[in-house]
KOLGUPA-725836 format. One record per residue: residue in one letter; x, y, z of N, C-alpha, C in turn. Coordinates in pm, whole numbers, padded with zeros to 5 digits, always signed. Layout:
aXYZXYZXYZ/...
***
This chain:
m+05083-07511-02942+04979-07509-02905+04942-07324-02954/p+04885-07358-03043+04825-07198-03088+04781-07086-02930/d+04832-06992-02971+04742-06884-02866+04593-06883-02864/t+04543-06909-02768+04383-06897-02714+04334-06740-02706/e+04283-06721-02777+04192-06556-02782+04108-06572-02664/v+04122-06459-02569+04084-06411-02434+03884-06368-02495/q+03820-06444-02468+03658-06390-02510+03633-06304-02397/t+03561-06201-02471+03492-06093-02446+03337-06101-02440/d+03276-06194-02475+03157-06196-02466+03033-06193-02377/n+03080-06234-02236+03027-06252-02124+03093-06126-02016/a+03171-06054-02106+03183-05960-02021+03102-05831-01953/a+03084-05809-01845+03006-05689-01838+02994-05605-01922/p+02867-05579-01902+02876-05427-01986+02870-05283-01936/k+02967-05218-01986+03018-05084-01963+02878-04977-01912/k+02885-04957-01779+02799-04879-01689+02798-04768-01781/a+02682-04682-01798+02709-04574-01829+02709-04455-01746/d+02772-04312-01749+02790-04253-01670+02684-04188-01583/p+02660-04148-01459+02594-04094-01427+02544-03942-01416/p+02433-03887-01462+02459-03807-01484+02517-03654-01382/p+02546-03593-01401+02653-03471-01333+02560-03413-01208/l+02601-03384-01112+02483-03353-01022+02490-03196-01037/e+02559-03125-01146+02489-02934-01127+02401-03004-01230/s+02346-03099-01330+02237-03092-01394+02122-03108-01322/a+02115-03183-01232+02011-03198-01142+01949-03051-01053/a+02098-03013-01044+02098-02886-00926+01964-02738-01035/t+02048-02783-01133+02027-02670-01189+01867-02675-01244/r+01828-02849-01266+01680-02837-01308+01599-02783-01164/i+01634-02845-01056+01578-02793-00907+01557-02636-00907/g+01674-02578-00923+01742-02428-00901+01614-02357-01034/s+01588-02413-01150+01509-02357-01221+01346-02326-01182/r+01299-02514-01152+01192-02471-01104+01196-02365-00975/g+01268-02356-00870+01293-02298-00768+01253-02106-00844/r+01340-02054-00927+01290-01969-00968+01173-01919-01008/a+01124-02045-01119+00964-02037-01141+00871-02022-01055/v+00861-02084-00956+00763-02052-00851+00815-01924-00798/a+00900-01891-00811+00943-01732-00717+00885-01669-00791/t+00905-01689-00902+00836-01552-01033+00657-01566-01050/m+00635-01676-01013+00475-01658-01028+00435-01610-00881/q+00520-01670-00770+00476-01578-00658+00497-01432-00639/r+00594-01377-00720+00614-01267-00745+00523-01129-00864/f+00461-01230-00963+00395-01149-01033+00270-01253-01059/g+00220-01340-00941+00100-01344-00961-00049-01287-00946/l-00017-01192-00859-00157-01108-00838-00119-00982-00981/l-00045-00971-01022-00007-00890-01155-00114-00974-01243/g-00083-01111-01286-00100-01173-01340-00297-01171-01354/f-00317-01197-01172-00452-01200-01162-00568-01098-01174/m-00494-00952-01207-00519-00807-01231-00553-00811-01332/a-00473-00880-01394-00515-00886-01601-00610-00992-01629/l-00624-01061-01577-00733-01161-01601-00849-01108-01545/i-00869-01074-01427-01000-01026-01375-01049-00896-01460/f-00948-00802-01516-00994-00686-01594-01060-00770-01736/v-00956-00887-01791-01034-00933-01938-01196-00999-01903/l-01166-01048-01781-01297-01103-01742-01449-01033-01747/f-01385-00899-01642-01474-00772-01663-01520-00759-01844/a-01411-00717-01869-01403-00622-01988-01509-00753-02069/i-01491-00882-02074-01583-00983-02175-01764-00935-02133/l-01752-01000-01994-01957-00991-01933-01956-00863-01955/q-01891-00771-01950-01937-00621-01996-01860-00548-02069/p-01866-00540-02186-01790-00485-02272-01893-00303-02321/n-02038-00333-02291-02011-00173-02288-02027-00084-02179/t-01974-00116-02084-01935-00036-01973-01842-00067-01912/f-01799-00222-01872-01617-00189-01799-01538-00125-01889/p-01523-00177-02002-01385-00091-02088-01380+00013-02142/t-01484+00104-02101-01450+00187-02164-01370+00308-02095/q-01355+00388-02143-01252+00491-02121-01344+00615-02009/d-01422+00631-02029-01531+00694-01901-01518+00599-01765/n-01525+00492-01820-01495+00402-01655-01397+00383-01597/l-01286+00338-01688-01142+00354-01626-01074+00495-01594/l-01110+00560-01669-01069+00715-01572-01173+00748-01452/l-01287+00701-01434-01328+00706-01268-01243+00627-01207/l-01224+00504-01258-01180+00355-01172-01070+00413-01148/i-00970+00457-01179-00854+00515-01156-00835+00673-01066/s-00975+00734-01086-00969+00853-01027-00984+00877-00888/s-01105+00751-00853-01185+00713-00740-01075+00664-00643/q-00979+00582-00698-00883+00551-00619-00761+00655-00553/s-00740+00785-00588-00656+00837-00588-00623+00886-00405/v-00719+00866-00363-00676+00895-00218-00641+00790-00135/i-00700+00669-00180-00628+00537-00139-00524+00508-00188/v-00487+00580-00290-00345+00524-00317-00231+00672-00214/v-00212+00741-00173-00169+00842-00091-00189+00785+00040/l-00290+00720+00085-00272+00680+00204-00244+00544+00229/a-00248+00488+00131-00196+00339+00165+00007+00360+00122/l+00047+00418+00070+00151+00439+00050+00204+00479+00171/a+00127+00549+00216+00182+00668+00361+00169+00537+00496/v+00080+00508+00474+00072+00439+00574+00196+00287+00608/s+00226+00279+00458+00346+00134+00484+00492+00189+00548/l+00503+00310+00560+00606+00355+00610+00602+00299+00768/t+00487+00273+00828+00510+00253+00958+00486+00104+00985/l+00450+00041+00867+00421-00074+00837+00534-00130+00803/r+00632-00078+00743+00736-00114+00726+00849-00122+00848/l+00791-00042+00958+00876-00051+01091+00827-00164+01155/g+00754-00225+01119+00633-00322+01223+00549-00262+01331/d+00544-00125+01262+00416-00049+01332+00305-00046+01284/l+00166-00017+01356+00045-00062+01313-00017+00119+01365/d+00004+00220+01242-00069+00359+01292-00226+00344+01213/l-00325+00383+01318-00475+00380+01213-00512+00495+01215/s-00413+00572+01247-00532+00692+01241-00540+00784+01101/f-00473+00690+01022-00427+00764+00882-00583+00853+00809/g-00687+00730+00835-00832+00774+00802-00854+00889+00831/a-00839+00935+01004-00873+01017+01057-00822+01146+01027/v-00672+01147+01044-00638+01241+00985-00644+01316+00867/a-00657+01241+00745-00630+01276+00613-00831+01382+00609/t-00922+01308+00679-01024+01378+00653-01006+01502+00755/t-00993+01464+00892-00940+01613+00925-00894+01740+00876/s-00783+01687+00834-00666+01768+00716-00742+01818+00681/g-00846+01738+00574-00923+01815+00512-00993+01972+00522/i-01090+01877+00629-01217+02003+00722-01094+02091+00761/v-00924+02098+00767-00847+02234+00776-00880+02282+00645/f-00814+02195+00563-00801+02269+00443-00962+02354+00381/a-01076+02313+00412-01215+02334+00379-01258+02467+00495/v-01219+02494+00594-01266+02539+00671-01182+02780+00687/c-01047+02650+00698-00944+02812+00592-00984+02855+00477/d-01008+02753+00417-01095+02822+00247-01217+02886+00291/v-01323+02850+00323-01455+02876+00283-01526+02988+00426/q-01407+02976+00523-01450+03014+00630-01387+03130+00685/h-01259+03144+00641-01154+03228+00687-01098+03319+00556/h-01088+03240+00447-01091+03275+00300-00939+03322+00311/w-00891+03184+00332-00700+03269+00281-00682+03158+00164/p-00553+03235+00119-00534+03172+00005-00489+02993+00005/v-00515+02947-00157-00519+02798-00149-00390+02773-00095/s-00270+02821-00091-00135+02763-00110-00149+02807+00063/a-00221+02857+00147-00165+02887+00255-00275+02791+00338/c-00376+02709+00288-00451+02643+00313-00408+02474+00337/i-00319+02466+00172-00261+02360+00188-00186+02338+00292/l-00079+02459+00323+00037+02438+00441-00062+02373+00530/m-00195+02452+00544-00196+02456+00705-00343+02302+00742/a-00294+02220+00624-00337+02094+00603-00232+01967+00627/l-00144+02056+00567-00020+01947+00567+00031+01963+00706/l+00041+02083+00753+00132+02106+00927+00040+01996+01030/f-00083+01966+00967-00172+01917+01067-00185+01774+01050/g-00145+01767+00963-00120+01543+00971+00001+01574+01011/l+00140+01641+00941+00251+01635+01063+00260+01673+01176/l+00221+01722+01232+00192+01741+01357+00106+01648+01435/v+00070+01557+01393-00047+01465+01426+00034+01308+01457/g+00118+01376+01349+00261+01191+01319+00365+01232+01430/v+00384+01375+01448+00484+01377+01566+00447+01311+01694/v+00330+01382+01706+00291+01348+01843+00254+01193+01837/n+00197+01123+01778+00216+00957+01791+00313+00928+01791/a+00427+00965+01693+00576+00911+01678+00576+00970+01911/f+00602+01051+01927+00626+01068+02060+00536+00969+02159/m+00464+00953+02115+00366+00784+02239+00427+00697+02202/v+00445+00662+02067+00498+00546+02077+00640+00501+02145/i+00694+00604+02057+00903+00600+02069+00930+00616+02193/t+00865+00772+02241+00931+00807+02352+00861+00771+02465/i+00707+00738+02501+00651+00708+02656+00628+00574+02579/g+00643+00500+02472+00680+00352+02515+00540+00293+02487/l+00389+00376+02481+00284+00284+02445+00320+00235+02325/s+00232+00113+02301+00206+00019+02183+00100+00087+02041/s+00173+00040+01931+00140+00180+01849-00011+00141+01788/f-00063+00024+01863-00199+00027+01809-00283+00125+01931/v-00250+00108+02034-00360+00160+02153-00329+00281+02082/a-00222+00359+02061-00142+00508+02058-00213+00551+01955/t-00211+00482+01862-00300+00558+01727-00417+00504+01716/l-00465+00434+01768-00619+00436+01773-00708+00535+01911/g-00609+00581+01985-00654+00672+02072-00622+00818+01991/s-00543+00802+01917-00534+00966+01842-00636+00975+01746/m-00640+00873+01685-00791+00814+01583-00899+00921+01606/t-00948+00890+01718-01056+00928+01799-01069+01086+01844/v-00947+01094+01890-00954+01232+01935-00903+01303+01825/v-00889+01270+01695-00844+01352+01568-01013+01368+01518/e-01025+01269+01523-01234+01268+01500-01298+01362+01484/g-01251+01362+01664-01362+01510+01734-01305+01578+01730/i-01159+01640+01647-01127+01780+01680-01185+01808+01498/g-01216+01719+01402-01287+01739+01250-01385+01767+01286/y-01485+01662+01378-01647+01735+01406-01654+01900+01473/q-01553+01935+01566-01570+02071+01603-01506+02135+01511/l-01408+02123+01421-01384+02231+01360-01510+02205+01238/a-01617+02171+01166-01705+02130+01049-01794+02155+01147/h-01820+02182+01268-01921+02196+01360-02040+02080+01347/s-02014+01943+01266-02071+01844+01302-02143+01870+01165/q-02107+01918+01046-02138+01940+00927-02054+01965+00803/v-02083+01905+00691-02000+01888+00574-02000+02065+00569/v-01879+02064+00550-01821+02190+00465-01824+02186+00319/v-01915+02332+00249-01888+02245+00135-01834+02427+00050/n-01870+02461-00061-01803+02570-00117-01627+02566-00132/v-01604+02494-00186-01467+02458-00121-01408+02592-00259/n-01325+02601-00235-01259+02719-00385-01305+02599-00511/e-01360+02705-00632-01390+02619-00756-01260+02591-00852/h-01168+02714-00806-01087+02707-00926-00968+02588-00853/f-00955+02555-00758-00921+02450-00671-00909+02321-00739/v-01042+02333-00710-01103+02157-00753-01102+02166-00874/s-01147+02223-00955-01142+02189-01131-01021+02196-01176/r-00924+02246-01070-00708+02227-01116-00726+02103-01079/m-00791+02040-00982-00716+01905-00919-00884+01770-01017/a-00897+01841-01079-00982+01727-01138-00922+01701-01315/d-00892+01878-01365-00825+01855-01483-00696+01837-01478/g-00645+01743-01597-00504+01708-01619-00495+01623-01769/p-00326+01626-01813-00347+01554-01925-00411+01471-01977/g-00500+01448-02109-00503+01320-02100-00682+01279-02048/g-00685+01370-01965-00807+01312-01882-00782+01301-01758/i-00680+01265-01732-00651+01189-01614-00590+01330-01516/a-00707+01316-01403-00694+01413-01310-00581+01413-01218/v-00569+01534-01191-00448+01585-01100-00409+01546-01007/a-00502+01495-00931-00552+01424-00790-00481+01290-00803/v-00497+01230-00941-00448+01105-00957-00292+01100-00981/l-00246+01205-01090-00107+01224-01088-00036+01237-00969/i-00089+01348-00861-00035+01293-00778-00004+01190-00692/g-00120+01106-00686-00084+00970-00632+00050+00896-00692/w+00042+00892-00843+00134+00871-00947+00311+00881-00911/a+00309+01047-00914+00454+01084-00878+00486+01078-00687/l+00346+01006-00616+00400+00958-00496+00457+00846-00484/f+00370+00746-00558+00468+00622-00627+00603+00605-00634/l+00628+00717-00732+00772+00724-00734+00881+00718-00647/v+00806+00830-00572+00936+00840-00486+00924+00772-00362/m+00831+00699-00335+00815+00593-00239+00864+00468-00263/w+00879+00446-00399+00960+00356-00473+01117+00375-00498/l+01139+00471-00508+01308+00503-00501+01345+00527-00331/v+01298+00546-00240+01287+00559-00110+01300+00417-00100/y+01245+00379-00091+01262+00204-00085+01318+00091-00111/e+01363+00108-00213+01445+00085-00336+01609+00075-00371/r+01623+00219-00305+01727+00299-00349+01776+00400-00248/t+01729+00390-00142+01830+00463-00026+01873+00400+00083/p+01909+00432+00157+01947+00359+00280+01868+00386+00383/f+01785+00442+00434+01651+00468+00427+01571+00422+00436/g+01476+00325+00331+01469+00239+00293+01481+00094+00333/r+01608+00108+00321+01667-00025+00423+01650-00058+00537/y+01698+00122+00618+01709+00078+00760+01526+00067+00785/l+01435+00103+00737+01241+00084+00816+01313-00110+00759/l+01319-00136+00672+01311-00267+00715+01383-00369+00813/y+01495-00265+00821+01599-00365+00929+01560-00371+01060/i+01477-00248+01098+01422-00196+01188+01293-00302+01204/g+01190-00334+01125+01089-00361+01119+01108-00517+01163/g+01254-00584+01098+01294-00693+01154+01299-00758+01303/g+01382-00635+01367+01452-00654+01525+01490-00518+01538/r+01437-00465+01642+01505-00316+01679+01615-00334+01745/r+01679-00460+01815+01758-00455+01855+01916-00467+01784/s+01831-00551+01706+01965-00578+01552+01971-00490+01517/a+01893-00414+01497+01898-00284+01396+01994-00146+01503/e+01995-00164+01627+02067-00067+01741+02205-00135+01660/l+02211-00273+01719+02383-00298+01688+02439-00291+01550/l+02343-00249+01438+02438-00219+01335+02472-00092+01303/g+02411-00027+01443+02433+00155+01416+02327+00214+01340/i+02226+00179+01301+02096+00260+01274+02032+00309+01436/r+02002+00413+01405+01998+00522+01473+01816+00541+01489/v+01764+00401+01594+01617+00349+01569+01522+00423+01600/s+01538+00525+01652+01451+00595+01748+01452+00720+01603/l+01539+00779+01566+01540+00902+01477+01471+00835+01330/i+01481+00718+01278+01438+00718+01174+01247+00675+01200/r+01229+00592+01335+01113+00588+01364+00992+00731+01361/y+01113+00819+01415+01047+00961+01435+00993+01071+01280/i+01116+00986+01265+01140+01047+01078+00979+00953+01009/a+00990+00839+01036+00860+00762+00914+00716+00820+00970/y+00688+00807+01123+00580+00844+01180+00542+00991+01125/a+00639+01111+01166+00608+01260+01091+00582+01248+00910/a+00667+01190+00847+00655+01170+00691+00546+01084+00678/g+00465+01011+00781+00369+00959+00760+00224+01032+00750/g+00241+01154+00863+00143+01210+00907+00132+01298+00802/l+00250+01394+00720+00235+01496+00667+00181+01396+00539/l+00178+01285+00487+00128+01244+00358+00008+01204+00370/y-00062+01197+00486-00204+01173+00595-00259+01306+00519/g-00189+01431+00569-00258+01579+00510-00213+01598+00398/l-00206+01535+00338-00199+01558+00178-00284+01426+00131/a-00273+01333+00151-00433+01289+00115-00534+01345+00174/g-00544+01472+00275-00666+01536+00333-00724+01635+00168/v-00572+01714+00156-00576+01786+00028-00639+01747-00104/v-00591+01643-00154-00661+01554-00247-00769+01490-00205/l-00829+01493-00112-01003+01432-00081-01044+01567-00096/v-01040+01705-00044-01132+01792-00053-01114+01820-00201/g-01011+01818-00279-00976+01857-00401-01071+01777-00495/t-01129+01625-00469-01169+01545-00524-01347+01553-00506/v-01312+01604-00390-01507+01570-00386-01555+01689-00334/a-01517+01778-00366-01526+01971-00333-01598+01937-00231/s-01539+01934-00156-01631+01917+00041-01544+01872+00124/a-01566+01869+00233-01534+01804+00314-01598+01763+00460/d-01598+01641+00460-01726+01585+00562-01669+01523+00658/p-01662+01519+00810-01652+01485+00931-01647+01324+00923/t-01728+01281+00873-01800+01096+00872-01780+01043+00792/v-01656+01108+00724-01594+00962+00654-01470+00905+00678/g-01413+00922+00760-01266+00870+00795-01309+00763+00787/g-01398+00688+00851-01431+00534+00867-01421+00460+00724/q-01443+00524+00600-01448+00479+00473-01300+00440+00437/y-01209+00534+00477-01062+00574+00414-00955+00477+00548/l-01038+00382+00621-00966+00305+00694-00941+00147+00637/l-01008+00084+00588-01004-00075+00529-00909-00062+00374/p-00981+00006+00306-00901-00021+00166-00727+00034+00132/p-00705+00057+00243-00569+00122+00237-00503-00020+00313/l-00545-00048+00386-00463-00185+00457-00487-00298+00399/a-00625-00315+00342-00589-00434+00241-00545-00405+00134/a-00518-00291+00067-00408-00254-00024-00258-00295+00014/v-00237-00225+00095-00092-00270+00182-00036-00411+00188/f-00171-00465+00257-00113-00595+00324-00119-00694+00180/l-00219-00656+00044-00228-00761-00020-00097-00723-00094/g-00034-00610-00114+00078-00588-00186+00211-00651-00154/t+00215-00737-00002+00304-00769-00007+00342-00937-00062/t+00235-00955-00102+00210-01087-00203+00264-01101-00344/a+00282-00962-00359+00377-00928-00494+00457-00839-00464/i+00586-00851-00613+00690-00793-00617+00803-00834-00501/q+00763-00853-00402+00826-00867-00286+00778-00931-00160/i+00809-01100-00213+00725-01149-00122+00729-01147+00018/g+00659-01132+00118+00617-01054+00263+00715-00932+00313/r+00782-00825+00217+00773-00668+00229+00678-00627+00204/f+00675-00506+00311+00589-00385+00244+00649-00286+00155/n+00583-00316+00024+00642-00251-00115+00563-00185-00153/a+00635-00069-00264+00588+00049-00306+00474+00010-00427/l+00542-00099-00501+00483-00148-00626+00356-00252-00610/g+00409-00322-00495+00261-00433-00504+00179-00391-00414/t+00223-00281-00362+00062-00189-00327+00007-00141-00430/m+00088-00089-00499+00009+00032-00657-00084-00159-00724/i-00040-00239-00719-00082-00353-00817-00141-00364-00750/a-00171-00391-00605-00268-00444-00513-00441-00345-00527/i-00359-00215-00504-00521-00082-00529-00597-00115-00637/y-00553-00102-00758-00607-00140-00854-00635-00256-00878/t-00615-00359-00871-00659-00530-00852-00828-00534-00746/l-00832-00488-00634-00917-00404-00544-01003-00344-00617/a-00949-00220-00707-01079-00144-00771-01160-00225-00852/i-01050-00297-00963-01091-00312-01039-01217-00431-01048/v-01227-00532-00913-01272-00570-00848-01393-00533-00779/t-01392-00442-00759-01507-00350-00687-01603-00286-00796/s-01550-00195-00905-01577-00139-01047-01652-00267-01112/g-01629-00370-01135-01703-00439-01200-01800-00508-01099/i-01819-00549-00958-01923-00558-00918-02041-00474-00901/q-02026-00386-00898-02066-00248-00902-02143-00253-01019/l-02084-00244-01122-02134-00212-01244-02247-00308-01241/f-02256-00482-01222-02333-00545-01222-02478-00531-01141/g-02472-00427-01066-02556-00368-00987-02604-00439-00859/a-02484-00420-00784-02462-00439-00616-02493-00327-00585/s-02544-00431-00426-02593-00294-00386-02442-00218-00312/a-02494-00114-00195-02411-00031-00138-02317-00127-00003/w-02361-00234+00049-02365-00280+00141-02215-00424+00074/v-02218-00405-00012-02129-00479-00091-02005-00474-00083/t-01990-00363-00079-01842-00229-00071-01787-00267+00014/y-01853-00280+00160-01779-00300+00277-01741-00407+00306/v-01852-00524+00265-01836-00668+00271-01690-00697+00242/f-01706-00669+00091-01536-00677+00025-01420-00601+00042/s-01446-00535+00107-01305-00422+00187-01263-00501+00305/g-01422-00517+00411-01306-00597+00522-01280-00757+00479/g-01388-00838+00395-01286-00946+00339-01165-00961+00285/a-01177-00872+00194-01048-00808+00118-00917-00842+00221/l-00933-00756+00326-00844-00727+00438-00796-00837+00467/i-00886-00966+00558-00881-01090+00579-00787-01155+00499/v-00841-01172+00366-00770-01234+00307-00637-01191+00255/a-00620-01071+00265-00497-00983+00247-00384-01037+00298/v-00428-01036+00475-00311-01065+00580-00315-01172+00552/s-00389-01307+00529-00391-01444+00535-00270-01483+00398/l-00306-01434+00282-00195-01433+00193-00044-01400+00180/a-00072-01256+00275+00048-01229+00302+00170-01342+00396/r+00066-01365+00498+00146-01453+00576+00162-01569+00536/f+00089-01666+00424+00087-01785+00359+00238-01802+00280/s+00200-01649+00227+00325-01653+00102+00463-01607+00150/r+00438-01550+00259+00616-01550+00346+00645-01680+00390/w+00527-01740+00440+00581-01888+00507+00637-01972+00386/h+00528-01989+00264+00577-02034+00186+00776-02003+00106/s+00765-01876+00130+00904-01848+00060+01034-01849+00144/g+01004-01861+00278+01106-01927+00349+01208-01797+00407/d+01119-01672+00371+01141-01553+00382+01151-01486+00534/d+01233-01498+00586+01189-01448+00779+01289-01342+00798/s+01309-01232+00676+01435-01126+00702+01297-00999+00767/n+01199-00996+00688+01087-00915+00747+00918-00923+00752/d+00942-00985+00881+00755-01062+00907+00636-00974+00874/i+00558-00969+00816+00460-00890+00751+00345-00841+00911/s+00359-00934+00990+00328-00903+01142+00364-00686+01181/v+00291-00689+01249+00318-00611+01310+00337-00591+01461/t+00378-00481+01515+00408-00465+01678+00290-00363+01764/p+00199-00516+01818+00065-00440+01831+00119-00348+02033/
***
């Protein structure tokens, strides 16, 4: 009997091999990287979008060279103050005295120049020393005595404002050295020297934060002082240095302020409180999510400046600027907290120690 062939027509079809797990993980990882990139550079994209929008709506005024130079010049003091206050915020502390210290440091400069006729270099030195002194006193109250940073610097803010009123005799100090004012206003390409000072400070702060142990120590301390101590970091010394450096930079902001407006007014300290805070908190939603960083702060400063400039060119009243500044601070803190929560980064909370 001949051999019968085995029928295979009804055999179960061979199943295709399942996709490798690596490909699924790669797709998930790619989506995660895309989301992270959008988070990091979203604020920069928003700045570009709002700039283009205002340029289209106001083509004869907003994108002009004169308006753009005015825009960046108007932020020179804000740049210095925002970068300076980020030092203590990175520690987890909140220094509220920066606006008052900058204003009073400017008064110190103006009084030394106008009333005592000191050389400009000596006036600058006195303004810087005043800011440094306040920074050290703040550090002593917070670190050595143990007061909360909020309470201590709120008190020193009021004291420093009173000193400013006394030095200026409650009046605006005018007739500041014309040569100094002109030098601060004139720079290459029409960009004021005051602006260049702020940009140079940004480069220094970026290098400190991203390329030095000191910048990393600030983050470690902000994440947890006890943990930083266990790592061998000299927490008290680092905090003293940060407060002192911040005070010194507040004094520099005062010099830039006087050189920009050619006078020293003891009543303007409050105008320089909210904008730097709004910018530095909004900056935590860019580049390094949940962390106070120099580049994110700069992007935030000019984003807020573009919006403010566009609003003003539409003829908005002066009160709108104050409302926008306060609202921007609330939104900035909220966005910063949301971005940190969404990214799952617990390495350095944006909240500060009261």
